[in-house]
C-alpha positions in Angstrom: 57.3 18.0 8.1 54.5 19.3 10.3 51.2 17.5 9.9 48.2 19.8 9.7 44.6 18.8 10.5 41.2 20.3 10.6 40.4 18.6 13.8 40.1 21.0 16.8 40.3 19.8 20.5 36.5 19.7 20.7 36.1 17.8 17.4 37.1 14.1 17.3 39.3 12.9 14.4 37.8 10.6 11.8 35.0 12.9 10.7 36.7 13.8 7.5 34.7 16.4 5.4 31.5 15.9 7.3 28.6 18.2 6.5 27.0 19.7 9.6 23.4 20.9 9.6 22.5 23.7 12.0 18.8 24.3 13.0 18.7 27.3 10.8 18.6 25.2 7.6 17.3 21.9 8.8 13.8 21.1 10.2 13.4 17.8 11.9 9.9 16.3 12.8 8.3 13.0 13.5 6.6 11.0 10.7 3.5 8.8 10.9 5.5 5.7 11.9 7.8 7.5 14.4 10.5 7.9 11.8 12.3 11.2 11.5 11.4 13.5 8.6 14.0 16.0 7.6 13.3 19.2 5.6 16.4 21.1 4.4 16.6 24.7 3.2 19.3 25.5 0.7 21.3 28.3 2.2 24.7 27.3 1.0 26.0 24.6 -1.4 28.4 23.0 1.0 25.8 23.0 3.8 23.3 20.9 1.9 25.5 18.4 0.0 24.0 15.0 0.4 26.6 12.3 0.7 26.4 9.6 -2.0 24.9 6.2 -0.9 27.1 4.0 1.1 28.3 1.4 -1.4 29.5 -2.1 -0.8 33.2 -2.5 -1.1 32.8 -4.9 -4.1 30.5 -2.4 -5.9 31.9 -0.8 -9.1 32.6 2.9 -9.1 29.8 4.9 -10.8 30.4 5.9 -14.3 29.1 9.4 -13.6 30.8 11.2 -10.7 27.7 13.3 -10.1 25.2 11.6 -7.8 21.6 12.8 -8.1 19.9 13.9 -4.9 18.2 10.8 -3.5 14.5 10.7 -2.5 14.6 10.0 1.2 11.9 7.8 2.9 12.5 9.0 6.5 15.5 9.3 8.7 17.3 7.7 11.6 20.3 8.7 13.8 23.6 6.9 14.2 25.9 7.8 17.1 29.5 8.2 15.9 30.9 8.2 19.4 28.2 6.4 21.5 30.3 6.1 24.7 32.2 9.3 24.9 29.9 11.8 23.1 26.4 10.3 22.9 24.7 13.6 22.0 27.4 15.1 19.8 28.5 14.4 16.2 25.3 12.5 15.3 25.0 11.1 11.8 21.6 11.7 10.3 20.8 9.1 7.7 18.0 7.7 5.6 17.2 5.1 2.9 16.9 6.3 -0.7 14.5 5.0 -3.3 17.0 2.3 -4.2 17.3 1.0 -0.7 20.8 2.5 -0.2 21.7 4.0 3.1 22.4 7.7 2.6 24.0 10.2 5.0 22.0 13.5 5.0 24.5 15.2 7.2 25.8 15.6 10.8 24.3 17.2 13.9 27.2 18.8 15.8 25.4 18.8 19.2 21.9 18.3 20.5 22.4 21.4 22.7 22.0 23.5 19.5 18.5 22.3 18.9 15.1 23.1 20.4 13.8 20.9 23.2 11.1 19.2 21.0 13.7 18.1 18.5 16.1 16.9 21.2 13.3 14.7 22.5 12.6 13.3 19.1 16.3 12.5 18.4 16.8 11.0 21.9 13.8 8.7 21.4 15.1 7.7 18.0 18.5 6.8 19.5 16.9 4.8 22.3 14.9 2.8 19.7 18.0 2.0 17.7 20.4 1.1 20.5 18.2 -0.2 23.3 20.8 0.4 26.0 19.7 0.5 29.6 21.8 2.8 31.8 22.7 1.4 35.2 22.4 4.1 37.9 22.9 2.0 41.0 23.7 -1.6 42.0 21.7 -3.3 44.7 23.3 -6.8 44.5 26.0 -8.7 42.5 26.5 -12.3 43.4 28.7 -14.9 41.8 27.3 -18.3 41.2 29.8 -20.7 39.5 30.6 -18.9 36.2 27.6 -16.6 36.2 27.0 -13.3 37.9 23.6 -12.5 39.2 22.8 -8.8 39.1 20.1 -6.7 40.7 20.3 -3.1 39.6 18.4 0.2 39.2 18.4 1.5 35.6 16.9 4.5 33.8 14.0 2.2 33.0 13.5 0.9 36.5 14.7 -2.1 38.5 16.3 -4.9 36.5 17.4 -8.4 37.4 19.7 -10.2 35.0 22.5 -12.8 34.7 25.8 -12.4 32.8 28.5 -14.9 32.2 31.4 -14.0 34.4 33.7 -13.3 31.5 35.7 -10.3 30.2 33.8 -10.5 26.9 30.5 -9.8 28.7 31.7 -6.7 30.6 33.6 -4.6 28.1 35.2 -1.2 28.1 32.9 1.3 26.4 34.8 4.6 26.3 36.7 6.3 29.1 35.5 4.9 32.4 32.4 3.2 30.9 31.4 -0.5 30.9 29.1 -2.3 28.6 27.4 -5.3 30.2 25.8 -8.0 28.0 23.5 -10.5 29.8 22.7 -14.1 28.9 19.8 -13.0 26.7 21.9 -10.5 24.8 20.4 -7.4 26.5 22.9 -4.6 26.9 23.4 -2.3 29.9 25.9 0.5 30.2 27.5 2.1 33.2 28.6 5.6 31.9 31.3 6.0 34.5 32.1 3.4 37.0 34.0 5.8 39.2 30.8 8.0 39.5 28.8 5.1 41.1 28.1 5.5 44.8 31.1 4.0 46.8 29.2 0.9 48.1 27.9 0.2 44.5 31.4 0.7 43.0 32.9 -1.8 45.5 30.2 -4.4 44.6 31.1 -3.9 41.0 34.9 -4.0 41.4 34.7 -7.1 43.6 33.6 -9.1 40.6 34.4 -7.1 37.5 38.0 -5.9 38.2 39.4 -5.9 34.6 
């Protein structure tokens, strides 16, 4: 039997029946406390279905299958594929009046949105994930079981120490590495092979797994 799927080559599996919001029926702006405010226009029933609150596994099934539309208190963005597609298939969520996390819908790609909205969403993602992106490596030096690092990031120069362990330098998507320092700060190298050759050699000399 041939298995059929709705997933196309440019759409990762695991999204199920996700509801995608295009700019035409969804207006995103910033609230007083930097939260995202979302205004939706009903243009089609399927386009504006609000997913029911995410329930705990031990919660009983609701007696009534129909879930009333929740009153949302602001929104935030969750990356479904933070390493491989950081600006695609973004889950737009909020908290309803009962304190339950509710998915408003998905944003297929930031490229579809105006520049001001892209900036708001990117800022929201940075606040949530607090990942510094390593752009070049000035020095890596091994001292016993620790690795001293001097790097340039998207937020400027950073000096930090990591435990020389595979658990502190993890795969983070195709070609990416997630670095966790001794203070639990997180750094990402989006593609190790794209580092300048001298920087790549410094990195591979110590982190070769």
